Z-matrix of the N, CA and C atoms (Angstrom, degrees):
N
C 1 1.443
C 2 1.618 1 109.50
N 3 1.250 2 117.87 1 -45.18
C 4 1.504 3 116.23 2 -177.90
C 5 1.463 4 112.89 3 -100.94
N 6 1.370 5 115.89 4 18.09
C 7 1.459 6 118.92 5 171.68
C 8 1.465 7 110.91 6 -59.77
N 9 1.308 8 121.58 7 -44.96
C 10 1.309 9 117.86 8 177.02
C 11 1.549 10 117.79 9 -95.77
N 12 1.342 11 115.92 10 18.31
C 13 1.436 12 129.02 11 172.82
C 14 1.450 13 108.15 12 63.12
N 15 1.301 14 127.06 13 22.46
C 16 1.466 15 130.23 14 174.13
C 17 1.540 16 109.98 15 -132.45
N 18 1.354 17 114.43 16 148.09
C 19 1.405 18 121.82 17 170.51
C 20 1.501 19 113.44 18 -110.78
N 21 1.288 20 112.94 19 107.00
C 22 1.494 21 116.38 20 -176.01
C 23 1.609 22 107.79 21 -74.41
N 24 1.258 23 108.41 22 166.62
C 25 1.538 24 114.13 23 179.92
C 26 1.539 25 107.69 24 -59.91
N 27 1.305 26 117.71 25 -42.75
C 28 1.517 27 121.86 26 -178.15
C 29 1.554 28 107.05 27 -63.26
N 30 1.274 29 119.48 28 -38.60
C 31 1.581 30 118.25 29 -177.85
C 32 1.532 31 106.44 30 -70.90
N 33 1.337 32 113.78 31 -41.25
C 34 1.473 33 115.51 32 179.26
C 35 1.492 34 115.80 33 -61.62
N 36 1.386 35 108.82 34 -41.66
C 37 1.554 36 110.53 35 174.22
C 38 1.554 37 114.29 36 -64.43
N 39 1.407 38 114.03 37 -33.18
C 40 1.366 39 117.38 38 -176.65
C 41 1.665 40 108.54 39 -71.64
N 42 1.188 41 123.21 40 -37.52
C 43 1.501 42 126.36 41 175.41
C 44 1.506 43 106.45 42 -64.89
N 45 1.365 44 119.26 43 -41.02
C 46 1.468 45 117.84 44 179.18
C 47 1.539 46 109.50 45 -64.31
N 48 1.250 47 117.82 46 -43.82
C 49 1.524 48 120.17 47 177.15
C 50 1.405 49 113.84 48 -63.66
N 51 1.318 50 118.01 49 -34.66
C 52 1.536 51 121.98 50 173.14
C 53 1.569 52 110.97 51 -59.13
N 54 1.299 53 113.65 52 -43.65
C 55 1.485 54 120.74 53 -177.77
C 56 1.530 55 107.94 54 -63.23
N 57 1.459 56 114.28 55 -48.41
C 58 1.373 57 118.58 56 -174.47
C 59 1.514 58 108.75 57 -71.15
N 60 1.319 59 120.11 58 -32.55
C 61 1.521 60 118.37 59 172.04
C 62 1.569 61 116.10 60 -65.76
N 63 1.382 62 113.00 61 -39.58
C 64 1.367 63 119.78 62 173.83
C 65 1.569 64 111.88 63 -58.23
N 66 1.306 65 120.89 64 -50.59
C 67 1.469 66 117.15 65 179.48
C 68 1.577 67 106.87 66 -73.50
N 69 1.377 68 118.75 67 -26.89
C 70 1.436 69 115.44 68 178.30
C 71 1.515 70 116.00 69 -61.40
N 72 1.339 71 115.99 70 -31.78
C 73 1.495 72 123.14 71 174.25
C 74 1.475 73 111.18 72 -62.36
N 75 1.360 74 116.43 73 -23.75
C 76 1.409 75 122.85 74 176.69
C 77 1.519 76 119.28 75 -93.64
N 78 1.317 77 109.33 76 2.82
C 79 1.494 78 118.17 77 179.71
C 80 1.467 79 115.09 78 96.47
N 81 1.290 80 121.79 79 2.54
C 82 1.450 81 123.66 80 -177.49
C 83 1.540 82 111.42 81 -94.15
N 84 1.356 83 111.14 82 163.13
C 85 1.460 84 120.18 83 168.55
C 86 1.540 85 110.46 84 -119.27
N 87 1.305 86 116.69 85 143.98
C 88 1.460 87 119.45 86 -178.77
C 89 1.483 88 106.95 87 -120.06
N 90 1.295 89 118.87 88 135.13
C 91 1.549 90 126.92 89 175.21
C 92 1.563 91 104.91 90 -119.74
N 93 1.300 92 113.07 91 137.00
C 94 1.500 93 114.84 92 -178.18
C 95 1.622 94 100.65 93 -110.64
N 96 1.312 95 114.48 94 151.03
C 97 1.405 96 122.38 95 176.99
C 98 1.646 97 103.13 96 -134.81
N 99 1.336 98 111.02 97 102.80
C 100 1.543 99 114.58 98 178.84
C 101 1.639 100 110.65 99 77.55
N 102 1.246 101 114.49 100 -168.54
C 103 1.444 102 121.24 101 -179.81
C 104 1.517 103 116.36 102 -115.62
N 105 1.271 104 116.82 103 15.91
C 106 1.470 105 126.44 104 -170.04
C 107 1.464 106 113.45 105 -103.98
N 108 1.339 107 122.45 106 4.87
C 109 1.310 108 125.10 107 177.07
C 110 1.497 109 115.65 108 106.62
N 111 1.432 110 116.86 109 -3.30
C 112 1.414 111 117.48 110 -178.40
C 113 1.575 112 107.67 111 -79.64
N 114 1.383 113 116.72 112 125.66
C 115 1.364 114 122.55 113 178.60
C 116 1.432 115 109.27 114 -157.14
N 117 1.399 116 114.40 115 160.60
C 118 1.528 117 121.68 116 -179.56
C 119 1.413 118 106.38 117 -124.13
N 120 1.352 119 118.53 118 127.61
C 121 1.545 120 120.04 119 172.83
C 122 1.622 121 99.69 120 -107.93
N 123 1.345 122 109.58 121 133.59
C 124 1.519 123 118.24 122 178.29
C 125 1.507 124 103.60 123 -118.12
N 126 1.367 125 115.11 124 126.40
C 127 1.460 126 122.28 125 175.64
C 128 1.555 127 107.45 126 -109.32
N 129 1.297 128 113.60 127 153.22
C 130 1.423 129 122.01 128 179.88
C 131 1.651 130 108.68 129 -69.43
N 132 1.328 131 112.02 130 149.52
C 133 1.595 132 112.12 131 -179.88
C 134 1.499 133 109.74 132 -54.48
N 135 1.351 134 109.25 133 151.61
C 136 1.605 135 119.17 134 175.65
C 137 1.412 136 107.97 135 87.75
N 138 1.377 137 125.30 136 -2.85
C 139 1.519 138 117.99 137 172.91
C 140 1.494 139 105.83 138 -88.98
N 141 1.396 140 117.54 139 128.37
C 142 1.431 141 124.14 140 -173.31
C 143 1.564 142 108.12 141 -70.78
N 144 1.285 143 116.73 142 162.40
C 145 1.389 144 124.79 143 179.05
C 146 1.508 145 107.75 144 -64.61
N 147 1.265 146 116.73 145 -41.08
C 148 1.540 147 125.38 146 -178.12
C 149 1.538 148 108.26 147 -63.26
N 150 1.348 149 114.60 148 -40.95
C 151 1.492 150 115.41 149 178.67
C 152 1.513 151 111.80 150 -72.58
N 153 1.380 152 115.92 151 -38.26
C 154 1.466 153 114.85 152 176.16
C 155 1.527 154 111.54 153 -63.40
N 156 1.321 155 120.55 154 -35.90
C 157 1.480 156 119.69 155 176.99
C 158 1.391 157 109.28 156 -65.13
N 159 1.296 158 121.03 157 -43.89
C 160 1.506 159 124.04 158 179.46
C 161 1.573 160 111.08 159 -63.10
N 162 1.387 161 116.57 160 -39.12
C 163 1.421 162 111.09 161 175.18
C 164 1.517 163 119.91 162 -67.86
N 165 1.285 164 110.93 163 -33.28
C 166 1.474 165 121.66 164 -176.98
C 167 1.561 166 105.21 165 -69.38
N 168 1.312 167 119.19 166 -50.33
C 169 1.463 168 119.59 167 179.30
C 170 1.512 169 109.62 168 -64.38
N 171 1.252 170 121.40 169 -35.67
C 172 1.485 171 123.42 170 175.10
C 173 1.563 172 108.90 171 -59.63
N 174 1.176 173 121.53 172 -46.06
C 175 1.570 174 126.07 173 -171.39
C 176 1.524 175 103.80 174 -76.70
N 177 1.361 176 117.66 175 -37.81
C 178 1.536 177 119.07 176 176.43
C 179 1.533 178 109.42 177 -61.86
N 180 1.324 179 113.45 178 -42.78
C 181 1.577 180 115.85 179 -177.84
C 182 1.565 181 106.03 180 -72.47
N 183 1.208 182 123.87 181 -34.20
C 184 1.457 183 120.92 182 178.34
C 185 1.419 184 112.60 183 -71.73
N 186 1.346 185 123.07 184 -28.36
C 187 1.503 186 121.51 185 -165.50
C 188 1.658 187 105.82 186 -119.82
N 189 1.276 188 118.30 187 -19.51
C 190 1.458 189 122.04 188 -175.47
C 191 1.610 190 110.55 189 53.64
N 192 1.333 191 110.34 190 37.48
C 193 1.508 192 112.52 191 -178.64
C 194 1.489 193 119.47 192 -59.99
N 195 1.293 194 120.61 193 -35.43
C 196 1.467 195 116.94 194 179.95
C 197 1.451 196 111.54 195 -66.55
N 198 1.317 197 118.65 196 -37.66
C 199 1.377 198 122.53 197 177.40
C 200 1.514 199 117.53 198 -71.85
N 201 1.357 200 116.50 199 -35.42
C 202 1.407 201 121.01 200 168.24
C 203 1.519 202 111.13 201 -57.77
N 204 1.353 203 118.10 202 -44.35
C 205 1.410 204 126.44 203 -179.26
C 206 1.492 205 111.48 204 -54.04
N 207 1.416 206 111.80 205 -50.39
C 208 1.449 207 117.80 206 177.73
C 209 1.567 208 110.14 207 -62.30
N 210 1.236 209 113.97 208 -50.96
C 211 1.552 210 115.34 209 177.78
C 212 1.487 211 113.86 210 -54.59
N 213 1.192 212 116.86 211 -37.64
C 214 1.559 213 124.44 212 -178.34
C 215 1.434 214 105.53 213 -62.57
N 216 1.330 215 115.50 214 -48.86
C 217 1.458 216 121.91 215 -171.19
C 218 1.637 217 106.41 216 -68.91
N 219 1.254 218 118.05 217 -41.38
C 220 1.448 219 119.57 218 178.22
C 221 1.583 220 113.17 219 -70.57
N 222 1.411 221 115.71 220 -37.13
C 223 1.395 222 119.33 221 176.50
C 224 1.535 223 114.16 222 -64.36
N 225 1.301 224 115.98 223 -30.10
C 226 1.524 225 117.50 224 -178.75
C 227 1.553 226 110.25 225 -83.69
N 228 1.274 227 124.77 226 2.06
C 229 1.293 228 127.40 227 177.43
C 230 1.611 229 113.62 228 -97.68
N 231 1.362 230 108.27 229 143.24
C 232 1.453 231 112.53 230 -176.46
C 233 1.559 232 104.02 231 -72.46
N 234 1.288 233 118.93 232 128.49
C 235 1.542 234 117.35 233 -177.32
C 236 1.459 235 118.41 234 -65.83
N 237 1.369 236 114.09 235 -12.07
C 238 1.394 237 119.89 236 173.84
C 239 1.385 238 114.09 237 -96.01
N 240 1.306 239 120.64 238 3.67
C 241 1.411 240 121.99 239 -177.96
C 242 1.470 241 108.34 240 -86.57
N 243 1.302 242 118.22 241 174.68
C 244 1.480 243 121.24 242 -178.54
C 245 1.565 244 109.29 243 -103.72
N 246 1.268 245 120.46 244 12.49
C 247 1.474 246 118.07 245 -176.50
C 248 1.477 247 115.91 246 -63.15
N 249 1.335 248 114.52 247 -37.17
C 250 1.529 249 121.24 248 177.90
C 251 1.538 250 105.32 249 -63.94
N 252 1.380 251 115.08 250 -49.00
C 253 1.521 252 118.05 251 176.26
C 254 1.394 253 113.53 252 -52.29
N 255 1.400 254 114.61 253 -39.48
C 256 1.614 255 118.18 254 -173.84
C 257 1.515 256 102.47 255 -70.18
N 258 1.316 257 119.06 256 -41.61
C 259 1.495 258 119.34 257 -176.10
C 260 1.563 259 110.08 258 -63.81
N 261 1.335 260 116.53 259 -46.94
C 262 1.414 261 121.22 260 178.56
C 263 1.546 262 110.42 261 -54.78
N 264 1.424 263 114.00 262 -48.47
C 265 1.458 264 123.17 263 174.27
C 266 1.452 265 116.48 264 -49.73
N 267 1.373 266 113.19 265 -42.66
C 268 1.425 267 119.49 266 -178.44
C 269 1.560 268 110.59 267 -72.05
N 270 1.248 269 116.24 268 -41.67
C 271 1.463 270 118.68 269 177.50
C 272 1.521 271 107.87 270 -65.75
N 273 1.144 272 117.35 271 -38.35
C 274 1.628 273 119.36 272 175.14
C 275 1.461 274 108.63 273 -60.10
N 276 1.374 275 120.87 274 -52.23
C 277 1.475 276 124.89 275 -179.64
C 278 1.593 277 110.46 276 -53.13
N 279 1.242 278 117.02 277 -30.20
C 280 1.473 279 117.64 278 -177.41
C 281 1.565 280 109.16 279 -102.51
N 282 1.335 281 115.33 280 15.37
C 283 1.516 282 115.37 281 175.09
C 284 1.481 283 112.75 282 62.35
N 285 1.336 284 117.50 283 27.27
C 286 1.499 285 120.82 284 177.10
C 287 1.492 286 112.27 285 -95.48
N 288 1.381 287 115.19 286 -37.38
C 289 1.481 288 119.59 287 176.96
C 290 1.534 289 104.42 288 -107.68
N 291 1.349 290 109.45 289 149.64
C 292 1.488 291 119.55 290 177.18
C 293 1.497 292 106.84 291 -63.67
N 294 1.278 293 114.37 292 143.85
C 295 1.552 294 120.03 293 -176.89
C 296 1.447 295 115.19 294 -65.59
N 297 1.412 296 119.80 295 -9.93
C 298 1.371 297 120.85 296 178.67
C 299 1.640 298 111.98 297 -99.10
N 300 1.173 299 112.11 298 -0.55
C 301 1.510 300 119.34 299 -176.60
C 302 1.498 301 108.67 300 -69.19
N 303 1.387 302 114.02 301 137.69
C 304 1.449 303 126.93 302 -178.53
C 305 1.476 304 108.45 303 -109.77
N 306 1.376 305 116.86 304 163.14
C 307 1.513 306 117.36 305 175.12
C 308 1.494 307 111.58 306 -59.35
N 309 1.405 308 118.25 307 -39.41
C 310 1.436 309 120.56 308 176.45
C 311 1.621 310 112.20 309 -56.28
N 312 1.347 311 107.45 310 -44.47
C 313 1.524 312 110.31 311 -176.66
C 314 1.573 313 109.71 312 -64.12
N 315 1.363 314 117.18 313 -39.63
C 316 1.475 315 125.57 314 -177.88
C 317 1.584 316 102.79 315 -56.90
N 318 1.407 317 116.43 316 -51.65
C 319 1.514 318 119.37 317 -164.97
C 320 1.615 319 100.79 318 -69.23
N 321 1.281 320 119.00 319 -34.44
C 322 1.443 321 120.41 320 -179.23
C 323 1.592 322 112.33 321 -62.57
N 324 1.423 323 109.66 322 -43.37
C 325 1.511 324 115.99 323 -178.72
C 326 1.500 325 109.85 324 -65.11
N 327 1.365 326 116.63 325 -53.34
C 328 1.486 327 118.72 326 -163.28
C 329 1.576 328 106.39 327 -71.16
N 330 1.368 329 119.44 328 -21.85
C 331 1.475 330 119.45 329 -179.01
C 332 1.476 331 110.61 330 -84.79
N 333 1.349 332 123.70 331 2.45
C 334 1.410 333 129.15 332 173.09
C 335 1.486 334 110.05 333 -121.45
N 336 1.366 335 112.34 334 106.16
C 337 1.490 336 114.53 335 178.80
C 338 1.472 337 120.36 336 -48.48
N 339 1.286 338 120.16 337 -38.47
C 340 1.454 339 123.80 338 173.84
C 341 1.512 340 115.17 339 -66.21
N 342 1.342 341 116.42 340 -45.32
C 343 1.513 342 121.63 341 175.66
C 344 1.498 343 110.56 342 -60.90
N 345 1.467 344 113.54 343 -43.66
C 346 1.490 345 119.03 344 -170.88
C 347 1.551 346 106.40 345 -62.03
N 348 1.462 347 112.33 346 -48.80
C 349 1.416 348 118.02 347 175.44
C 350 1.473 349 116.22 348 -54.61
N 351 1.344 350 116.16 349 -45.86
C 352 1.471 351 122.50 350 179.41
C 353 1.597 352 109.40 351 -58.88
N 354 1.338 353 118.04 352 -46.38
C 355 1.463 354 119.49 353 -170.99
C 356 1.521 355 111.23 354 -86.16
N 357 1.323 356 118.45 355 -38.86
C 358 1.375 357 122.08 356 -170.24
C 359 1.578 358 111.50 357 -125.06
N 360 1.168 359 126.02 358 -2.79
C 361 1.461 360 126.90 359 -174.55
C 362 1.538 361 110.25 360 -60.28
N 363 1.340 362 120.40 361 -35.29
C 364 1.390 363 118.88 362 -177.11
C 365 1.526 364 113.45 363 -67.71
N 366 1.321 365 117.07 364 -9.51
C 367 1.449 366 120.50 365 172.10
C 368 1.459 367 115.51 366 -99.02
N 369 1.309 368 122.42 367 -6.27
C 370 1.464 369 121.00 368 175.65
C 371 1.508 370 114.51 369 -134.31
N 372 1.300 371 117.03 370 -1.25
C 373 1.406 372 119.70 371 -176.95
C 374 1.508 373 108.52 372 -113.67
N 375 1.421 374 116.49 373 91.01
C 376 1.416 375 118.31 374 -174.82
C 377 1.647 376 112.78 375 -63.91
N 378 1.296 377 115.61 376 -12.34
C 379 1.410 378 117.84 377 -179.34
C 380 1.557 379 114.15 378 -73.57
N 381 1.332 380 111.91 379 -24.92
C 382 1.485 381 117.07 380 -179.64
C 383 1.526 382 118.59 381 -63.90
N 384 1.259 383 119.54 382 136.35
C 385 1.529 384 121.05 383 -179.35
C 386 1.443 385 109.12 384 -62.22
N 387 1.383 386 121.37 385 -20.03
C 388 1.498 387 120.83 386 -178.68
C 389 1.470 388 109.30 387 -107.73
N 390 1.347 389 121.16 388 22.12
C 391 1.544 390 125.73 389 175.90
C 392 1.480 391 107.16 390 -53.16
N 393 1.342 392 110.82 391 125.05
C 394 1.486 393 117.16 392 -177.87
C 395 1.611 394 109.46 393 -102.13
N 396 1.302 395 117.22 394 86.11
C 397 1.530 396 124.31 395 -174.66
C 398 1.620 397 105.66 396 -65.51
N 399 1.201 398 120.19 397 -24.33
C 400 1.446 399 122.42 398 -176.91
C 401 1.641 400 110.33 399 -70.83
N 402 1.362 401 115.68 400 -40.62
C 403 1.374 402 121.12 401 -173.28
C 404 1.594 403 110.34 402 -101.30
N 405 1.264 404 115.46 403 -9.87
C 406 1.542 405 121.13 404 -175.66
C 407 1.604 406 111.45 405 -62.81
N 408 1.398 407 114.55 406 -37.11
C 409 1.476 408 114.95 407 174.99
C 410 1.599 409 112.40 408 -62.97
N 411 1.282 410 118.18 409 -39.37
C 412 1.399 411 123.27 410 173.38
C 413 1.400 412 117.61 411 -59.31
N 414 1.387 413 115.01 412 -44.56
C 415 1.401 414 119.23 413 177.82
C 416 1.647 415 110.32 414 -60.82
N 417 1.328 416 117.33 415 -46.32
C 418 1.385 417 115.75 416 178.44
C 419 1.568 418 115.75 417 -69.13
N 420 1.345 419 114.64 418 -25.71
C 421 1.496 420 119.98 419 -178.46
C 422 1.608 421 104.61 420 -72.98
N 423 1.405 422 117.86 421 -36.29
C 424 1.471 423 118.15 422 -177.97
C 425 1.437 424 106.89 423 -70.22
N 426 1.350 425 120.90 424 -40.71
C 427 1.490 426 123.41 425 177.48
C 428 1.467 427 113.78 426 -58.92
N 429 1.388 428 113.80 427 -38.17
C 430 1.517 429 116.56 428 -174.09
C 431 1.520 430 110.57 429 -84.73
N 432 1.485 431 119.84 430 -24.19
C 433 1.343 432 124.05 431 -173.65
C 434 1.490 433 110.56 432 -158.52
N 435 1.223 434 122.53 433 78.51
C 436 1.477 435 121.49 434 -170.91
C 437 1.485 436 114.71 435 -60.59
N 438 1.371 437 118.64 436 -18.36
C 439 1.455 438 116.77 437 -175.74
C 440 1.450 439 108.43 438 -96.61
N 441 1.329 440 124.86 439 18.26
C 442 1.441 441 132.12 440 -179.46
C 443 1.503 442 103.02 441 -83.10
């Protein structure tokens, strides 16, 4: 997939299907809304919250879906456009990104799963002890529409 350093729409769809299949093996259904990470996972009654969290983390680890989504978004952008700059500015406005972060810094961070988790994980990973439920909606809103 990343041999050519690009994620095609077909490759993106394939990873999304792999994630849905992974959770499907555990009895869940996955519905996607758009291409920016919005999705709903529905599990059958009787599955505990802890088990759901474990299943989701397992399937995320197997497919790297959140990272592929980020890369797909970045890959689809004109490198000379200011959309990444707008995203970084939005994250700064909401005190999610450091005020010194540049667009190049952001691209470097989100293309490395460990750095992404270090810098932004507390806004998208509810399993973390430092999960920031207050700023998480702003994080997702900036990713969906950085000019908001």
